[in-house]
VEXZAMI-111220 format. One record per atom (N, C-alpha, C, O): residue number from 1; residue in three letters; atom name; z, x, y. Coordinates in steps of 0.2 Angstrom, whole numbers, plus 5000, padded with zeros to 4 digits. Example, Ala and Ser with C-alpha at 12.3 -4.5 7.8 and 13.67 -1.06 7.14 Angstrom:
BEGIN
[1, "ALA", "N", [5039, 5066, 4972]]
[1, "ALA", "CA", [5039, 5062, 4978]]
[1, "ALA", "C", [5039, 5066, 4984]]
[1, "ALA", "O", [5042, 5071, 4983]]
[2, "SER", "N", [5035, 5064, 4989]]
[2, "SER", "CA", [5036, 5068, 4995]]
[2, "SER", "C", [5039, 5064, 5000]]
[2, "SER", "O", [5040, 5067, 5006]]
! end
This chain:
BEGIN
[1, "MET", "N", [4634, 6467, 6991]]
[1, "MET", "CA", [4637, 6460, 6991]]
[1, "MET", "C", [4635, 6457, 6984]]
[1, "MET", "O", [4629, 6457, 6982]]
[2, "ILE", "N", [4640, 6454, 6981]]
[2, "ILE", "CA", [4639, 6451, 6974]]
[2, "ILE", "C", [4637, 6444, 6975]]
[2, "ILE", "O", [4641, 6440, 6979]]
[3, "SER", "N", [4632, 6441, 6973]]
[3, "SER", "CA", [4631, 6434, 6973]]
[3, "SER", "C", [4635, 6430, 6969]]
[3, "SER", "O", [4637, 6432, 6963]]
[4, "ARG", "N", [4638, 6425, 6971]]
[4, "ARG", "CA", [4642, 6420, 6967]]
[4, "ARG", "C", [4638, 6416, 6962]]
[4, "ARG", "O", [4641, 6415, 6957]]
[5, "PHE", "N", [4632, 6415, 6964]]
[5, "PHE", "CA", [4629, 6410, 6959]]
[5, "PHE", "C", [4623, 6414, 6956]]
[5, "PHE", "O", [4619, 6418, 6959]]
[6, "LYS", "N", [4622, 6413, 6950]]
[6, "LYS", "CA", [4616, 6416, 6946]]
[6, "LYS", "C", [4610, 6411, 6947]]
[6, "LYS", "O", [4611, 6405, 6947]]
[7, "LYS", "N", [4605, 6414, 6949]]
[7, "LYS", "CA", [4599, 6410, 6950]]
[7, "LYS", "C", [4596, 6408, 6943]]
[7, "LYS", "O", [4595, 6413, 6939]]
[8, "VAL", "N", [4595, 6402, 6941]]
[8, "VAL", "CA", [4592, 6401, 6935]]
[8, "VAL", "C", [4585, 6400, 6936]]
[8, "VAL", "O", [4582, 6396, 6940]]
[9, "LEU", "N", [4581, 6404, 6932]]
[9, "LEU", "CA", [4574, 6404, 6933]]
[9, "LEU", "C", [4571, 6398, 6929]]
[9, "LEU", "O", [4573, 6398, 6923]]
[10, "LYS", "N", [4567, 6394, 6932]]
[10, "LYS", "CA", [4564, 6389, 6928]]
[10, "LYS", "C", [4557, 6390, 6926]]
[10, "LYS", "O", [4553, 6391, 6930]]
[11, "VAL", "N", [4556, 6391, 6920]]
[11, "VAL", "CA", [4550, 6393, 6917]]
[11, "VAL", "C", [4546, 6386, 6916]]
[11, "VAL", "O", [4548, 6382, 6911]]
[12, "ILE", "N", [4541, 6385, 6919]]
[12, "ILE", "CA", [4537, 6379, 6918]]
[12, "ILE", "C", [4530, 6381, 6915]]
[12, "ILE", "O", [4526, 6385, 6918]]
[13, "ASN", "N", [4529, 6379, 6909]]
[13, "ASN", "CA", [4523, 6380, 6906]]
[13, "ASN", "C", [4517, 6376, 6910]]
[13, "ASN", "O", [4517, 6370, 6910]]
[14, "PRO", "N", [4512, 6380, 6912]]
[14, "PRO", "CA", [4507, 6377, 6916]]
[14, "PRO", "C", [4502, 6373, 6912]]
[14, "PRO", "O", [4497, 6370, 6914]]
[15, "HIS", "N", [4503, 6374, 6905]]
[15, "HIS", "CA", [4498, 6371, 6901]]
[15, "HIS", "C", [4501, 6366, 6896]]
[15, "HIS", "O", [4500, 6366, 6890]]
[16, "PHE", "N", [4505, 6361, 6899]]
[16, "PHE", "CA", [4508, 6356, 6896]]
[16, "PHE", "C", [4502, 6351, 6893]]
[16, "PHE", "O", [4497, 6350, 6896]]
[17, "LYS", "N", [4503, 6349, 6887]]
[17, "LYS", "CA", [4499, 6343, 6884]]
[17, "LYS", "C", [4502, 6337, 6887]]
[17, "LYS", "O", [4507, 6336, 6890]]
[18, "LYS", "N", [4498, 6332, 6886]]
[18, "LYS", "CA", [4500, 6325, 6889]]
[18, "LYS", "C", [4506, 6323, 6886]]
[18, "LYS", "O", [4510, 6320, 6890]]
[19, "GLU", "N", [4507, 6324, 6880]]
[19, "GLU", "CA", [4513, 6321, 6877]]
[19, "GLU", "C", [4520, 6325, 6879]]
[19, "GLU", "O", [4525, 6322, 6880]]
[20, "GLN", "N", [4519, 6332, 6881]]
[20, "GLN", "CA", [4524, 6336, 6883]]
[20, "GLN", "C", [4526, 6334, 6891]]
[20, "GLN", "O", [4532, 6333, 6892]]
[21, "PHE", "N", [4521, 6332, 6894]]
[21, "PHE", "CA", [4522, 6330, 6901]]
[21, "PHE", "C", [4525, 6323, 6901]]
[21, "PHE", "O", [4530, 6322, 6905]]
[22, "LEU", "N", [4523, 6319, 6896]]
[22, "LEU", "CA", [4527, 6312, 6896]]
[22, "LEU", "C", [4534, 6313, 6894]]
[22, "LEU", "O", [4538, 6310, 6897]]
[23, "GLU", "N", [4536, 6317, 6889]]
[23, "GLU", "CA", [4542, 6319, 6887]]
[23, "GLU", "C", [4547, 6321, 6893]]
[23, "GLU", "O", [4552, 6319, 6894]]
[24, "GLU", "N", [4544, 6326, 6897]]
[24, "GLU", "CA", [4548, 6329, 6902]]
[24, "GLU", "C", [4548, 6324, 6908]]
[24, "GLU", "O", [4554, 6324, 6911]]
[25, "HIS", "N", [4543, 6321, 6910]]
[25, "HIS", "CA", [4544, 6316, 6915]]
[25, "HIS", "C", [4549, 6310, 6913]]
[25, "HIS", "O", [4553, 6309, 6918]]
[26, "ASN", "N", [4549, 6308, 6907]]
[26, "ASN", "CA", [4554, 6302, 6905]]
[26, "ASN", "C", [4561, 6305, 6905]]
[26, "ASN", "O", [4565, 6301, 6907]]
[27, "ARG", "N", [4562, 6311, 6904]]
[27, "ARG", "CA", [4568, 6314, 6904]]
[27, "ARG", "C", [4571, 6315, 6911]]
[27, "ARG", "O", [4577, 6314, 6912]]
[28, "LEU", "N", [4567, 6316, 6916]]
[28, "LEU", "CA", [4569, 6317, 6922]]
[28, "LEU", "C", [4569, 6310, 6926]]
[28, "LEU", "O", [4572, 6310, 6932]]
[29, "SER", "N", [4566, 6305, 6924]]
[29, "SER", "CA", [4565, 6299, 6928]]
[29, "SER", "C", [4570, 6293, 6926]]
[29, "SER", "O", [4572, 6293, 6920]]
[30, "PRO", "N", [4572, 6289, 6931]]
[30, "PRO", "CA", [4576, 6283, 6929]]
[30, "PRO", "C", [4572, 6278, 6925]]
[30, "PRO", "O", [4565, 6279, 6924]]
[31, "LEU", "N", [4575, 6273, 6922]]
[31, "LEU", "CA", [4571, 6268, 6918]]
[31, "LEU", "C", [4565, 6265, 6921]]
[31, "LEU", "O", [4560, 6264, 6918]]
[32, "ASN", "N", [4566, 6263, 6928]]
[32, "ASN", "CA", [4560, 6260, 6931]]
[32, "ASN", "C", [4554, 6264, 6932]]
[32, "ASN", "O", [4549, 6262, 6934]]
[33, "LEU", "N", [4555, 6271, 6931]]
[33, "LEU", "CA", [4549, 6275, 6932]]
[33, "LEU", "C", [4547, 6278, 6925]]
[33, "LEU", "O", [4543, 6283, 6925]]
[34, "GLN", "N", [4549, 6276, 6920]]
[34, "GLN", "CA", [4547, 6278, 6913]]
[34, "GLN", "C", [4540, 6277, 6912]]
[34, "GLN", "O", [4537, 6272, 6914]]
[35, "ALA", "N", [4537, 6282, 6909]]
[35, "ALA", "CA", [4529, 6282, 6908]]
[35, "ALA", "C", [4528, 6280, 6901]]
[35, "ALA", "O", [4532, 6281, 6896]]
[36, "THR", "N", [4521, 6279, 6899]]
[36, "THR", "CA", [4519, 6278, 6893]]
[36, "THR", "C", [4512, 6282, 6892]]
[36, "THR", "O", [4509, 6284, 6898]]
[37, "ILE", "N", [4510, 6283, 6886]]
[37, "ILE", "CA", [4503, 6287, 6886]]
[37, "ILE", "C", [4498, 6283, 6889]]
[37, "ILE", "O", [4493, 6286, 6892]]
[38, "SER", "N", [4498, 6276, 6888]]
[38, "SER", "CA", [4492, 6272, 6892]]
[38, "SER", "C", [4493, 6273, 6899]]
[38, "SER", "O", [4487, 6273, 6902]]
[39, "LEU", "N", [4499, 6273, 6902]]
[39, "LEU", "CA", [4499, 6274, 6909]]
[39, "LEU", "C", [4496, 6281, 6911]]
[39, "LEU", "O", [4493, 6282, 6916]]
[40, "LEU", "N", [4498, 6286, 6908]]
[40, "LEU", "CA", [4496, 6293, 6909]]
[40, "LEU", "C", [4488, 6293, 6908]]
[40, "LEU", "O", [4485, 6296, 6913]]
[41, "SER", "N", [4485, 6290, 6904]]
[41, "SER", "CA", [4478, 6290, 6903]]
[41, "SER", "C", [4475, 6286, 6909]]
[41, "SER", "O", [4469, 6289, 6911]]
[42, "ARG", "N", [4477, 6281, 6911]]
[42, "ARG", "CA", [4475, 6277, 6917]]
[42, "ARG", "C", [4475, 6281, 6923]]
[42, "ARG", "O", [4470, 6282, 6927]]
[43, "PHE", "N", [4481, 6285, 6924]]
[43, "PHE", "CA", [4482, 6289, 6929]]
[43, "PHE", "C", [4476, 6295, 6930]]
[43, "PHE", "O", [4474, 6296, 6935]]
[44, "ARG", "N", [4475, 6297, 6924]]
[44, "ARG", "CA", [4470, 6303, 6923]]
[44, "ARG", "C", [4463, 6300, 6925]]
[44, "ARG", "O", [4459, 6304, 6929]]
[45, "THR", "N", [4461, 6294, 6923]]
[45, "THR", "CA", [4455, 6292, 6925]]
[45, "THR", "C", [4454, 6290, 6932]]
[45, "THR", "O", [4449, 6291, 6935]]
[46, "GLU", "N", [4460, 6287, 6935]]
[46, "GLU", "CA", [4460, 6286, 6942]]
[46, "GLU", "C", [4460, 6292, 6947]]
[46, "GLU", "O", [4458, 6292, 6953]]
[47, "LYS", "N", [4464, 6297, 6945]]
[47, "LYS", "CA", [4465, 6303, 6949]]
[47, "LYS", "C", [4462, 6309, 6946]]
[47, "LYS", "O", [4465, 6314, 6945]]
[48, "ALA", "N", [4455, 6308, 6943]]
[48, "ALA", "CA", [4452, 6314, 6940]]
[48, "ALA", "C", [4451, 6320, 6944]]
[48, "ALA", "O", [4451, 6326, 6941]]
[49, "LEU", "N", [4451, 6320, 6950]]
[49, "LEU", "CA", [4451, 6326, 6955]]
[49, "LEU", "C", [4457, 6330, 6954]]
[49, "LEU", "O", [4456, 6336, 6956]]
[50, "LEU", "N", [4462, 6328, 6952]]
[50, "LEU", "CA", [4468, 6332, 6951]]
[50, "LEU", "C", [4468, 6336, 6945]]
[50, "LEU", "O", [4472, 6341, 6944]]
[51, "PHE", "N", [4464, 6335, 6940]]
[51, "PHE", "CA", [4464, 6338, 6934]]
[51, "PHE", "C", [4458, 6343, 6934]]
[51, "PHE", "O", [4452, 6342, 6935]]
[52, "LYS", "N", [4459, 6350, 6932]]
[52, "LYS", "CA", [4454, 6355, 6931]]
[52, "LYS", "C", [4452, 6355, 6924]]
[52, "LYS", "O", [4446, 6357, 6922]]
[53, "ASP", "N", [4457, 6354, 6919]]
[53, "ASP", "CA", [4456, 6355, 6912]]
[53, "ASP", "C", [4460, 6350, 6908]]
[53, "ASP", "O", [4462, 6345, 6911]]
[54, "ASN", "N", [4462, 6351, 6902]]
[54, "ASN", "CA", [4466, 6346, 6898]]
[54, "ASN", "C", [4473, 6347, 6899]]
[54, "ASN", "O", [4477, 6344, 6896]]
[55, "SER", "N", [4475, 6352, 6903]]
[55, "SER", "CA", [4483, 6353, 6904]]
[55, "SER", "C", [4486, 6348, 6909]]
[55, "SER", "O", [4482, 6345, 6914]]
[56, "TRP", "N", [4492, 6347, 6909]]
[56, "TRP", "CA", [4496, 6343, 6913]]
[56, "TRP", "C", [4502, 6346, 6916]]
[56, "TRP", "O", [4507, 6346, 6914]]
[57, "PRO", "N", [4500, 6351, 6921]]
[57, "PRO", "CA", [4506, 6354, 6924]]
[57, "PRO", "C", [4511, 6350, 6928]]
[57, "PRO", "O", [4509, 6346, 6933]]
[58, "ILE", "N", [4517, 6350, 6925]]
[58, "ILE", "CA", [4522, 6345, 6928]]
[58, "ILE", "C", [4523, 6346, 6935]]
[58, "ILE", "O", [4524, 6341, 6939]]
[59, "ASP", "N", [4523, 6352, 6937]]
[59, "ASP", "CA", [4525, 6354, 6944]]
[59, "ASP", "C", [4519, 6352, 6949]]
[59, "ASP", "O", [4520, 6351, 6955]]
[60, "LYS", "N", [4513, 6351, 6947]]
[60, "LYS", "CA", [4508, 6349, 6951]]
[60, "LYS", "C", [4506, 6341, 6950]]
[60, "LYS", "O", [4504, 6338, 6955]]
[61, "LEU", "N", [4508, 6338, 6945]]
[61, "LEU", "CA", [4506, 6331, 6944]]
[61, "LEU", "C", [4511, 6326, 6944]]
[61, "LEU", "O", [4510, 6320, 6945]]
[62, "ARG", "N", [4517, 6328, 6943]]
[62, "ARG", "CA", [4523, 6323, 6943]]
[62, "ARG", "C", [4523, 6319, 6949]]
[62, "ARG", "O", [4524, 6313, 6949]]
[63, "ARG", "N", [4523, 6323, 6955]]
[63, "ARG", "CA", [4524, 6319, 6961]]
[63, "ARG", "C", [4518, 6314, 6962]]
[63, "ARG", "O", [4520, 6308, 6964]]
[64, "PRO", "N", [4512, 6316, 6962]]
[64, "PRO", "CA", [4507, 6311, 6962]]
[64, "PRO", "C", [4507, 6305, 6957]]
[64, "PRO", "O", [4505, 6300, 6959]]
[65, "PHE", "N", [4509, 6307, 6951]]
[65, "PHE", "CA", [4510, 6302, 6946]]
[65, "PHE", "C", [4515, 6297, 6948]]
[65, "PHE", "O", [4514, 6291, 6948]]
[66, "VAL", "N", [4521, 6299, 6951]]
[66, "VAL", "CA", [4527, 6295, 6953]]
[66, "VAL", "C", [4524, 6290, 6959]]
[66, "VAL", "O", [4525, 6284, 6959]]
[67, "LEU", "N", [4521, 6293, 6963]]
[67, "LEU", "CA", [4518, 6289, 6969]]
[67, "LEU", "C", [4513, 6284, 6967]]
[67, "LEU", "O", [4513, 6278, 6969]]
[68, "TRP", "N", [4509, 6286, 6962]]
[68, "TRP", "CA", [4504, 6281, 6959]]
[68, "TRP", "C", [4508, 6276, 6955]]
[68, "TRP", "O", [4506, 6270, 6956]]
[69, "LEU", "N", [4512, 6278, 6951]]
[69, "LEU", "CA", [4516, 6273, 6947]]
[69, "LEU", "C", [4520, 6268, 6951]]
[69, "LEU", "O", [4520, 6262, 6950]]
[70, "THR", "N", [4523, 6270, 6957]]
[70, "THR", "CA", [4527, 6265, 6961]]
[70, "THR", "C", [4522, 6261, 6965]]
[70, "THR", "O", [4524, 6256, 6968]]
[71, "SER", "N", [4516, 6263, 6966]]
[71, "SER", "CA", [4511, 6258, 6969]]
[71, "SER", "C", [4509, 6252, 6965]]
[71, "SER", "O", [4506, 6248, 6967]]
[72, "LEU", "N", [4510, 6253, 6958]]
[72, "LEU", "CA", [4507, 6248, 6954]]
[72, "LEU", "C", [4512, 6242, 6954]]
[72, "LEU", "O", [4518, 6243, 6955]]
[73, "THR", "N", [4510, 6236, 6953]]
[73, "THR", "CA", [4514, 6230, 6953]]
[73, "THR", "C", [4516, 6229, 6945]]
[73, "THR", "O", [4513, 6232, 6941]]
[74, "SER", "N", [4521, 6225, 6944]]
[74, "SER", "CA", [4523, 6224, 6937]]
[74, "SER", "C", [4518, 6221, 6933]]
[74, "SER", "O", [4517, 6223, 6927]]
[75, "LYS", "N", [4514, 6217, 6936]]
[75, "LYS", "CA", [4508, 6214, 6932]]
[75, "LYS", "C", [4503, 6219, 6930]]
[75, "LYS", "O", [4500, 6219, 6924]]
[76, "GLU", "N", [4501, 6224, 6935]]
[76, "GLU", "CA", [4497, 6229, 6933]]
[76, "GLU", "C", [4499, 6234, 6928]]
[76, "GLU", "O", [4496, 6236, 6923]]
[77, "LYS", "N", [4506, 6235, 6928]]
[77, "LYS", "CA", [4509, 6240, 6923]]
[77, "LYS", "C", [4508, 6236, 6916]]
[77, "LYS", "O", [4507, 6239, 6911]]
[78, "GLU", "N", [4510, 6230, 6916]]
[78, "GLU", "CA", [4509, 6226, 6909]]
[78, "GLU", "C", [4502, 6226, 6907]]
[78, "GLU", "O", [4501, 6227, 6901]]
[79, "ASN", "N", [4497, 6225, 6911]]
[79, "ASN", "CA", [4490, 6225, 6909]]
[79, "ASN", "C", [4488, 6232, 6906]]
[79, "ASN", "O", [4484, 6232, 6902]]
[80, "ILE", "N", [4491, 6237, 6909]]
[80, "ILE", "CA", [4489, 6244, 6907]]
[80, "ILE", "C", [4492, 6245, 6900]]
[80, "ILE", "O", [4489, 6248, 6896]]
[81, "ASN", "N", [4498, 6243, 6899]]
[81, "ASN", "CA", [4502, 6244, 6893]]
[81, "ASN", "C", [4499, 6239, 6888]]
[81, "ASN", "O", [4501, 6239, 6882]]
! end
């Protein structure tokens, strides 16, 4: 049987740098969930147990980052930026 749809393999670099994570996250996110380098830095300090090294694997960190980001108030976001 011939498949109608080709499966597109998504290659995710497990060793994203912070800037690459930021670029990919902002590309995938609506305006109200856009991130900055300072927000990512604060996230890393508050959620240090999620990080094993300097890499930012988007498949592992994006969901916790979005949950953390949505828990912040507008004032907290302004203070971080």
